[in-house]
SEDREN-486857 format. One record per residue: residue in one letter; x, y, z of N, C-alpha, C in turn. Coordinates in steps of 0.001 Angstrom, whole numbers, plus 500000, padded with zeros to 6 digits. Each point is the difference from the previous one (the first is absolute). Example, Ala and Ser with C-alpha at 12.3 -4.5 7.8 and 13.67 -1.06 7.14 Angstrom:
REM residues 2
A513190494310507800499110501190500000500900501200500000
S499650501050499280500820501190500060499230501090500730
END
This chain:
REM residues 44
M040499314696186577499574499632498677500976500576498975
R500401499208499049500943500442498976499275500629498835
Q500641500981499394499455500590498796500478499205498806
S499166499943498967500438499317498799501048500858499294
K500710499406499077501036500733499286499413501117499151
K498728499874499594499374501009499156499540501210500801
E499814499854501290499559501106500830501208500721500577
K499871501295500181501083500774500584499394500878501076
A500625500045501158499496500813501099500168501475499667
C499121500799500539500089501443499804501230500530500733
E500755500853499342501207500562500595499677501081501035
H498801500579499924499588501074500919498585499724500517
P499793498916500766498646499641500438499324501082500841
E500775500840500667499414501061500813499319501067499137
K500344500076498718499403500981499093498917499386499122
L499854498687500063499065499290499133498564500274500407
K499169500398499040498594500306500272499072498895499503
G500541499061499266499237498884499448500993498924499611
K499777499373498861500952499026499480501033500734499152
P501242499495499928501017500686499203499574500254498554
G499250499100499415499548500179498620498970501093499834
E499455500497501099498982501048499951500573501390500247
C501309500110500170500625501291500275499862500928498797
T499735501268500288499947501001498945501432500363499596
P500179500582498813501347500428499604500620500969501003
E499175500843500606500502500936501004500516499269501231
Q499271498963500444500426499243501166501291499228499703
V500128499457498791501229499302499612501165500983500045
R499778501223499508501048501021499991500423500367501415
V499035500106500932500314500320501396500839498886500629
C499643498755499746500686498869500624501324499647499324
H500060500147498677501127499445499248500732501017499131
G499661501266500105500674501006499177499503499949498569
D500899500181499065499630500092498589500040498661499274
D499874498897500722499956498686499355498825499956499033
K500232499505498804498933499895499002499077498824500302
K500537498962500626499215498815500345499885499914501508
H498912499448500472499789499829501434500733498740500452
P501094500154500749500806498830500385499303499038500958
C498902500410500613499284499130500946499018499086499283
V499855500148498699499051499194499232500776499165498999
T499726498719499983500632499129499009498931499467499058
K500376499782498755499058499427499038499858498522500268
R498802499492499785499734498578500215499858499311498677
END
């Protein structure tokens, strides 16, 4: 199944505890460092 262009796969699915949009700021920091935005979530 193909993903739509608006959806983006999680870069670290092994660390994902829910949906990427539900990640806490701490979890984003663990997975992506000091990124201000969560790269696994795209705006629709």
